[in-house]
C-alpha positions in Angstrom: -11.9 -20.0 -32.8 -12.6 -21.1 -29.3 -9.2 -20.5 -27.7 -8.5 -17.5 -25.6 -7.1 -14.7 -27.6 -5.0 -13.3 -24.8 -3.2 -15.8 -22.6 0.2 -14.1 -22.4 2.0 -14.0 -19.1 2.5 -10.3 -18.3 5.1 -10.8 -15.5 8.0 -9.4 -17.5 6.0 -6.3 -18.5 4.7 -5.7 -15.0 8.3 -6.0 -13.6 9.5 -3.5 -16.3 6.9 -1.1 -15.2 7.6 -1.4 -11.5 11.4 -0.9 -12.0 11.0 2.3 -13.9 12.3 5.4 -12.2 9.1 6.8 -10.7 7.7 3.4 -9.8 11.0 2.4 -8.2 11.0 5.6 -6.1 7.4 4.9 -5.0 8.2 1.2 -4.1 11.2 2.3 -2.1 9.2 4.8 -0.1 6.3 2.4 0.6 8.7 -0.4 1.5 10.6 1.8 3.9 7.4 3.1 5.6 5.9 -0.3 6.0 9.2 -2.2 6.6 8.5 -4.6 3.7 11.4 -5.9 1.5 11.2 -4.0 -1.9 11.3 -7.2 -3.9 8.5 -8.7 -1.9 6.4 -5.5 -2.4 7.0 -5.6 -6.1 5.9 -9.2 -6.3 2.7 -8.5 -4.3 1.9 -5.6 -6.7 2.6 -7.7 -9.7 0.3 -10.5 -8.4 -2.6 -8.2 -7.2 -2.7 -5.3 -9.7 -3.6 -5.2 -13.3 -1.5 -3.4 -15.9 -3.6 -0.2 -16.0 -3.4 0.2 -12.2 0.4 -0.5 -12.2 1.0 2.1 -14.9 -0.9 4.8 -12.9 0.6 4.0 -9.4 3.0 6.9 -9.1 0.3 9.5 -9.9 -2.1 7.7 -7.5 0.7 7.6 -4.9 1.5 11.3 -5.2 -2.2 12.2 -5.0 -2.7 9.9 -2.0 0.2 11.5 -0.2 -1.3 15.0 -0.9 -4.7 13.9 0.4 -3.2 12.8 3.7 -3.4 16.4 4.8 -7.2 16.1 5.1 -7.3 13.0 7.2 -7.3 12.9 11.0 -3.7 12.6 12.5 -3.9 8.8 13.3 -5.2 7.9 9.8 -2.6 10.3 8.3 0.3 8.7 10.1 -0.9 5.2 9.3 -1.5 6.0 5.6 -5.1 4.8 5.8 -6.3 6.5 2.7 -3.1 6.0 0.9 -3.0 2.2 1.3 -6.7 1.6 0.8 -7.8 4.0 -2.0 -4.7 5.3 -3.8 -2.5 2.1 -3.6 -5.1 -0.6 -2.7 -2.8 -2.9 -0.7 -5.4 -3.4 2.1 -9.1 -3.4 2.2 -11.0 -0.5 3.8 -12.6 -2.8 6.4 -9.2 -4.2 7.5 -7.8 -0.6 7.7 -10.8 0.4 9.7 -10.1 -2.4 12.2 -6.4 -1.4 12.4 -7.3 2.3 12.9 -9.7 1.4 15.7 -7.0 -0.7 17.4 -4.5 2.1 17.1 -6.9 4.6 18.6 -7.7 2.2 21.4 -3.9 1.9 22.2 -3.7 5.7 22.3 -6.8 6.0 24.6 -5.1 3.4 26.9 -2.0 5.5 27.3 0.4 4.4 24.6 2.1 7.3 22.9 0.8 8.2 19.5 4.1 7.4 17.8 4.3 3.9 19.4 0.6 3.2 18.5 1.3 4.2 14.9 4.3 1.9 14.7 2.2 -0.9 16.1 -0.5 -0.1 13.5 2.1 -0.2 10.7 3.1 -3.6 11.9 -0.5 -4.7 11.7 -0.8 -3.3 8.2 2.4 -5.1 7.2 0.9 -8.4 8.6 -2.3 -8.0 6.6 -0.5 -7.1 3.4 2.0 -10.1 3.7 -0.7 -12.7 4.4 
């Protein structure tokens, strides 16, 4: 037999996973924090993540939120570790560039809150590319 043994489209299964109770709560929190429509975030995750990662997202998300306590304040507010390691929506190199831009804004006199809001817009832009 030369045909692929596993060619099934897993979209329905991935969607079922992402609409379960814990996953839905996580999606809502991430979407609200990054100002991304929930349905668009679900679609991105369905396209980028495999089944194993999707199934483990709530546990990874909770662990990522807990590890925010050990990051520096700017990285914590941006969710640098959360969105690169726990929920890999953005690469570490892209997040590093964004973090540096946010820190530059703060050094130039922008309030930390405004700089973090600008950084989240940058994160959103990279994720939605």
